[in-house]
C-alpha positions as a printed Julia matrix, in Angstrom:
463×3 Matrix{Float64}:
 34.75  -92.97   1.91
 36.74  -89.51   2.07
 34.74  -88.06  -0.62
 31.26  -89.17   0.46
 32.28  -86.89   4.1
 32.97  -84.25   1.79
 29.86  -84.06   0.03
 28.07  -84.59   3.6
 29.66  -81.04   4.75
 29.07  -79.7    1.59
 25.29  -80.5    1.57
 24.74  -78.87   5.09
 27.29  -76.31   4.7
 24.46  -73.69   2.98
 22.15  -74.65   5.78
 25.07  -74.45   8.37
 25.73  -70.65   6.83
 22.07  -69.79   6.93
 21.66  -70.28  10.48
 25.1   -68.47  11.35
 23.71  -65.71   9.34
 20.33  -65.57  11.1
 21.86  -65.77  14.23
 24.18  -62.71  13.75
 21.63  -60.81  12.49
 20.69  -59.04  15.48
 24.16  -57.92  16.4
 24.71  -56.69  12.97
 21.7   -54.6   13.3
 22.3   -53.43  16.62
 26.33  -52.48  14.66
 25.01  -50.71  11.84
 25.51  -47.64  11.07
 22.37  -45.23  11.48
 21.52  -41.34  11.47
 21.07  -41.23  15.09
 24.56  -42.86  15.84
 25.97  -40.85  13.6
 24.83  -37.61  14.62
 25.21  -38.37  18.03
 28.84  -39.53  17.5
 29.41  -36.29  15.81
 28.07  -34.21  18.35
 30.25  -36.31  20.92
 33.84  -35.61  18.9
 32.38  -31.79  18.16
 32.8   -31.37  22.09
 35.57  -33.14  22.58
 36.99  -30.59  20.3
 35.27  -27.6   21.7
 36.78  -28.35  25.2
 40.1   -28.62  23.85
 39.73  -25.13  21.47
 38.68  -23.01  25.03
 41.45  -24.75  27.33
 43.84  -24.34  24.98
 42.94  -21.06  24.7
 42.32  -20.41  28.08
 46.1   -21.5   28.69
 47.43  -18.93  26.76
 44.98  -16.07  28.6
 46.84  -17.09  31.44
 50.32  -17.01  30.05
 49.66  -12.91  29.48
 50.66  -13.27  33.05
 54.24  -13.77  32.58
 53.05  -10.56  29.8
 51.76   -8.74  32.43
 54.95   -9.51  34.93
 56.47   -8.79  32.25
 55.3    -5.25  31.76
 54.75   -4.38  35.23
 58.72   -5.07  36.28
 59.97   -3.17  32.74
 58.61   -0.09  33.23
 59.22   -0.04  37.25
 62.46   -0.08  39.24
 65.11   -3.0   39.19
 64.72   -2.82  43.36
 60.88   -3.61  43.13
 60.89   -6.71  40.34
 60.52   -9.86  42.88
 57.69   -7.9   44.68
 55.99   -7.25  41.06
 56.21  -10.83  40.36
 55.44  -11.73  43.59
 51.67  -10.11  42.65
 51.64  -11.19  39.97
 52.28  -14.8   40.45
 49.61  -14.46  43.48
 47.36  -13.07  41.81
 46.79  -16.0   39.23
 46.76  -18.44  42.36
 44.06  -16.62  45.07
 42.16  -16.01  42.32
 41.75  -19.11  40.95
 40.91  -20.72  44.24
 38.14  -17.5   45.67
 36.41  -17.65  42.45
 35.98  -21.5   42.55
 34.56  -20.55  45.6
 32.67  -17.8   45.56
 33.31  -15.49  42.5
 32.11  -18.17  40.02
 28.91  -19.12  40.95
 27.99  -14.81  41.87
 28.6   -14.72  38.39
 27.26  -17.34  36.4
 25.2   -18.78  39.18
 21.04  -18.5   38.94
 19.98  -15.75  41.14
 18.71  -12.15  40.71
 19.97   -9.5   38.11
 22.82   -7.77  39.9
 24.77  -11.21  41.4
 23.97  -14.96  41.22
 23.19  -16.57  44.31
 24.34  -20.51  43.94
 26.86  -22.35  42.47
 29.79  -21.97  45.14
 31.89  -24.44  44.27
 31.1   -25.29  41.19
 27.94  -27.07  42.74
 25.04  -27.77  39.89
 22.17  -28.48  40.51
 21.05  -28.57  36.72
 20.41  -25.75  35.82
 22.18  -23.29  38.17
 24.47  -22.68  34.79
 21.92  -21.61  32.5
 23.64  -18.33  31.6
 26.43  -20.75  30.32
 24.05  -22.96  28.06
 24.59  -21.3   25.47
 28.48  -23.44  25.42
 27.97  -27.13  25.38
 32.05  -27.67  26.85
 31.83  -28.97  30.2
 31.58  -26.92  33.57
 34.73  -27.6   34.61
 36.04  -26.09  31.15
 33.83  -23.12  31.94
 35.37  -22.37  34.95
 38.98  -22.93  33.8
 38.46  -20.11  30.86
 36.43  -17.87  33.26
 38.69  -17.93  35.7
 41.63  -16.9   33.82
 39.44  -13.91  32.71
 39.41  -12.6   36.57
 42.52  -12.79  37.57
 43.39  -11.71  34.6
 41.42   -8.37  36.33
 43.15   -8.6   39.09
 46.58   -7.73  37.58
 45.21   -5.07  36.54
 45.3    -3.32  39.53
 49.09   -4.3   40.32
 50.69   -1.67  37.85
 48.65    1.24  39.04
 49.85    0.75  42.61
 53.16   -0.62  42.18
 56.42    0.55  43.87
 54.42    1.7   47.22
 51.89   -1.01  47.97
 51.95   -3.32  51.3
 52.08   -6.64  50.21
 49.74   -8.31  52.88
 47.31   -5.23  52.17
 47.75   -6.2   48.46
 46.79   -9.97  48.9
 43.53   -8.79  51.2
 42.24   -6.56  48.02
 43.33   -9.05  45.12
 40.98  -11.45  47.38
 37.95   -9.54  47.11
 38.19   -8.21  44.03
 37.92  -12.18  42.34
 35.59  -12.82  44.81
 33.32   -9.9   45.0
 33.94   -6.81  42.19
 35.04   -8.31  39.25
 31.87  -11.59  39.83
 29.11   -8.94  40.11
 30.06   -6.82  37.21
 29.95  -10.47  34.91
 26.95  -11.14  36.45
 26.02   -7.47  34.64
 26.9    -8.41  31.36
 27.68  -12.37  30.35
 25.81  -14.15  33.98
 22.12  -12.52  32.35
 22.13   -9.68  34.92
 20.55   -5.98  33.82
 23.13   -5.09  31.32
 22.87   -7.89  28.95
 18.95   -7.65  29.77
 19.32   -3.84  27.91
 21.18   -5.14  25.31
 24.66   -4.55  26.63
 27.53   -6.4   24.77
 30.88   -6.71  25.45
 32.28   -9.88  23.16
 35.8   -10.81  25.13
 36.01   -7.87  28.3
 36.75   -4.38  27.5
 35.03   -3.45  30.09
 34.45   -6.7   32.18
 37.76   -7.63  31.97
 40.02   -4.56  31.9
 37.86   -1.83  32.57
 36.85   -3.33  35.78
 40.79   -3.75  36.84
 41.3    -0.42  35.74
 38.38    1.9   37.59
 39.73   -0.16  40.9
 43.17    0.15  39.89
 42.69    3.62  39.56
 41.3     4.47  42.88
 44.0     2.2   44.28
 46.93    4.8   42.62
 44.45    8.2   44.71
 44.49    6.35  47.91
 48.27    4.98  47.6
 49.29    8.34  46.72
 52.17    9.09  44.32
 55.63    7.4   44.4
 58.6     9.34  47.03
 59.94   12.27  44.53
 57.13   11.92  42.18
 55.94   15.19  41.31
 57.96   18.78  42.65
 55.82   21.02  44.67
 55.0    23.43  41.75
 53.09   20.55  40.91
 54.89   19.24  38.17
 56.19   16.21  37.54
 58.94   13.89  37.44
 59.89   10.54  35.03
 60.74    7.48  37.22
 61.86    5.39  33.74
 61.47    2.06  34.12
 64.63   -0.3   34.48
 63.97   -2.4   31.72
 62.45   -1.77  28.63
 63.83   -4.93  26.91
 61.38   -6.74  29.5
 58.68   -4.71  28.99
 58.71   -5.15  25.1
 59.56   -8.88  25.66
 56.35   -9.12  28.17
 54.03   -7.23  25.32
 54.67   -9.7   23.0
 53.35  -12.32  25.16
 50.11  -10.58  25.84
 49.63  -10.19  22.07
 49.92  -13.35  21.67
 48.16  -14.39  25.01
 45.22  -12.28  23.33
 44.31  -14.66  20.59
 43.16  -17.42  23.75
 40.98  -14.28  25.29
 39.93  -12.94  21.84
 39.2   -16.07  19.81
 38.75  -18.49  22.66
 35.5   -16.14  23.88
 33.18  -17.77  21.54
 34.0   -20.87  24.12
 33.63  -23.23  20.46
 35.91  -24.59  17.47
 34.26  -22.43  15.27
 35.53  -20.38  12.02
 34.12  -17.01  13.83
 37.84  -17.67  15.65
 39.81  -16.62  12.25
 37.28  -13.66  11.45
 38.65  -12.65  15.82
 41.8   -13.19  15.41
 41.85  -11.13  11.86
 40.99   -7.65  13.94
 42.77   -8.74  16.96
 45.66   -8.09  14.89
 44.83   -5.34  12.67
 43.49   -3.44  15.33
 46.64   -3.84  17.65
 49.06   -2.6   14.77
 47.72    0.38  14.0
 46.82    1.43  17.4
 51.07    0.67  17.74
 51.31    3.07  14.77
 48.54    5.65  15.96
 50.61    5.54  19.32
 54.04    6.01  18.44
 53.45    8.7   15.73
 51.13   10.79  18.43
 54.38   10.62  20.69
 56.93   11.84  18.27
 54.37   14.47  17.69
 54.28   15.59  21.21
 57.5    14.59  22.98
 60.08   15.15  19.78
 60.92   11.3   19.69
 59.1     7.82  18.96
 58.27    6.66  22.21
 58.91    3.02  23.07
 57.09    2.99  26.16
 54.08    4.89  24.44
 54.34    2.88  21.84
 53.76   -0.96  23.73
 51.16    0.38  25.84
 49.75    1.51  22.33
 49.89   -2.12  21.47
 48.33   -3.02  24.62
 45.88    0.09  24.14
 44.69   -1.17  20.62
 44.08   -5.35  22.18
 42.15   -3.89  24.84
 39.6    -1.52  22.7
 39.59   -4.2   20.4
 38.47   -7.25  22.39
 34.18   -5.72  23.11
 34.19   -5.82  19.13
 36.48   -8.63  17.94
 33.3   -10.35  16.74
 31.03   -7.49  15.35
 33.14   -5.43  13.22
 34.58   -5.63  10.26
 38.27   -5.54   9.39
 38.71   -1.5    8.43
 36.41   -0.66  11.79
 39.24   -3.02  13.38
 41.72   -0.82  12.34
 39.82    2.81  12.9
 39.15    1.46  16.5
 42.66    0.37  17.29
 44.14    3.85  16.02
 41.7     5.89  18.22
 43.02    3.36  20.93
 46.26    4.22  19.82
 46.25    7.76  20.18
 44.43    7.97  23.13
 46.43    6.17  25.55
 49.2     9.14  24.74
 46.93   11.47  25.58
 45.69    9.95  28.59
 48.33    8.67  29.9
 49.82   12.55  29.88
 46.49   13.96  31.14
 46.28   11.72  33.76
 50.04   12.52  35.6
 50.85   15.95  34.57
 47.03   17.36  35.48
 44.97   14.22  37.5
 48.44   14.03  39.82
 47.68   10.41  39.97
 50.22    8.36  39.65
 50.45    5.27  37.7
 54.01    3.91  36.87
 52.78    1.67  34.09
 49.95    3.46  32.2
 47.18    0.4   33.37
 44.26    2.79  34.06
 45.0     4.54  30.26
 45.1     1.56  28.69
 42.67   -0.53  30.42
 40.12    2.07  31.51
 39.99    4.52  29.14
 40.55    2.54  25.87
 38.4     0.0   27.63
 35.48    2.56  27.94
 35.98    3.44  23.58
 36.24   -0.41  22.66
 32.81   -0.49  24.69
 31.45    2.22  23.05
 32.67    1.57  19.87
 30.32   -1.23  19.59
 27.27    0.93  19.26
 28.84    2.88  16.53
 30.93    0.33  14.29
 28.75   -2.77  14.97
 27.39   -4.71  12.64
 25.05   -7.71  12.24
 26.02   -9.69   9.17
 29.47  -10.51  11.07
 27.12  -11.96  14.47
 23.68  -12.32  13.4
 20.55  -12.07  15.49
 22.91  -10.4   18.93
 24.29   -6.91  18.9
 22.77   -5.61  15.04
 23.82   -2.16  13.51
 25.35    0.0   15.17
 25.0     3.8   14.45
 27.27    4.36  11.91
 25.63    1.12   9.95
 22.03    2.07  10.27
 21.43    1.43  13.49
 20.31    3.79  15.93
 21.44    4.89  19.37
 19.55    2.04  20.65
 22.84   -0.27  21.02
 24.84    3.07  21.54
 23.53    3.96  24.54
 23.24    0.49  26.23
 26.77    0.79  25.29
 27.27    4.0   27.54
 25.34    2.92  30.22
 27.12   -0.31  30.87
 31.13    1.66  30.76
 29.12    4.43  33.53
 27.0     1.86  35.41
 30.6    -0.36  35.82
 32.94    2.91  36.53
 30.5     3.56  38.96
 30.47    0.38  40.7
 34.63   -0.02  40.21
 34.82    3.48  42.22
 32.62    2.99  45.04
 33.47   -0.28  45.47
 37.05    0.21  45.53
 36.71    2.97  47.54
 35.75    1.84  50.11
 37.61   -1.28  49.87
 40.97    0.74  49.95
 39.45    2.7   53.0
 38.74   -0.27  54.87
 42.58   -2.11  54.3
 44.5     1.67  55.0
 42.3     1.7   58.31
 43.53   -1.59  59.54
 46.07   -3.69  57.59
 47.91   -0.4   55.63
 48.28   -0.16  52.28
 51.65    1.61  51.82
 54.99    0.87  52.62
 56.6     3.34  54.81
 59.03    6.14  52.39
 61.78    4.51  54.61
 60.7     0.97  52.8
 60.22    2.59  49.43
 63.64    4.0   49.08
 64.95    0.76  49.75
 62.72   -0.74  47.57
 60.21   -3.35  48.69
 61.82   -6.7   47.58
 64.26   -6.09  50.18
 61.7    -5.26  53.24
 58.93   -6.67  51.9
 60.44  -10.07  50.68
 63.95  -10.56  51.79
 66.01  -10.55  48.49
 66.53   -8.5   45.39
 66.09   -9.5   41.65
 69.25   -8.64  40.67
 71.45  -10.1   43.67
 74.76  -10.34  41.43
 74.74   -7.11  40.04
 76.93   -4.88  42.46
 78.69   -1.12  41.8
 81.89   -0.98  43.42
 84.24    2.44  43.39
 87.77    2.44  43.63
 89.07    5.88  45.92
C-alpha cells in the first residue's frame, strides 16, 4: 500500500514541478539581471560614492577654519586671542546661514550674466541650479561643499583686520561678504556668468575664494588704519611679533591638510583625477615653503619661520586655480614663484604702502591668488583636463587664455575694492569699525568679550 502511494507521488511529481516552474517564471524574469538594471545600479552606487567623497572633502575644508584661527591667533598678540577665535567661529556660523538663505542662489541660481536671481533657501524648480548640473551629487551636498568655501573667503578678511576691529562691525561685513560680494564673484566664474563665458578658468578658487577675501581685507585694513605703535613719525615700521609661533605652525599644517579637500574635492566626484590634483597641490606648497625660506634668509639674514609658514600657504593659494590643469613640474614652478612673491609682497605692503596686515593675508591670498590665476594662462595643458582650458601660452596655446585670466583677476579686484570700500565706509559711519585706542591697548578680549584667553598666566613681581 505504501509503495503504491510512493509510485503515485513519483508519477505526479514532474507535473507538479513543471507547474511550479511555470508559475514562478514571471518572478524570475523580473529578478533576473539585465544590462539596463546593472547600469542603473552602478550609476546609483557611483552617485553615492561621489556624495561621500564630496562630503568628506567639505569636512576637510571646514577644518581649515581651525587652521585659520590658529594662524591668526599665533601671529597676533595674546590679548586678542579670544577675539580672533570668536570671529572665525562667527564667520562659519553666520556664513552657513546667510549662504543658505541668499548667497547660494546668487552664486549658482538661474539669473543673468552677473548674478543669480533664484534658488534662495535652496528652492529648486528642476532647472534653477543648472550651472551645477556637471556634478551628480544631491543639491544639499552641493550646498554644503560650496558653503565651506564661502566661509573661507570671509575668514581671510579677519587676519588683515586683526587687533583693532569692533566685533559688531566685523559681524556686519562678514554677513555681507557671504550674502553678496563673494557670491557675485562666484557667479561670474563658477555660476555660468560673464567671466566663464569669456573663457576664464579657476578650478578651486585662487581668485574666487582667496583673492576675493584678500582684496576686501585690503580695503578693510586701509579703512581701519594701522595698529597703535606700528609706524613711527618718520614712516619707519615697527615689528609687532605674534605671541605663539607653535600655534601658528599648527594652523599652517591644518590648512595644508584641509587643502586636500579644497583642491581635490573641487572635482565634486570620486574620480582618478583627485590623485593628480593632490600631487600638484603638495609639490607647489613644498616648493613655495622652500622658496620663501631662502628668499627671507637672503633678505633678513636669517631663515624667518613666519615668512616660511606664509610661503607654504602662498604655494597652496597659487596652485589652487590650476591644480587640475598643470603638470607636476609646472606646479613646482608656480609654487616657487608664489613663495618668493609672498615675502616681497609682505615687505612692500608694510614698508612702502604702510598698510598694517598683521598676518600677511593680503600677500598670501591676494598677490599669490592673482599669480596662481594668471599662471593658468601660462602653464595649462589640455592633456590633463581635455576640453577645458586648452594649452596656456608656454605650451603653444597663444594669449587667449592668458587674457581671460588677466581680465578675471582685475575685474574681481575692482569689484571687491569698490564694494568693500563702500561697505566699510557705511559701517564706520554707523556702528563704527575700529575700537578706541584704550580698548586696543588693553586688548579686545577684555573689552569686547569680557575674558582673557590665558587668564591663568600672571606675572608677579617682588619688591
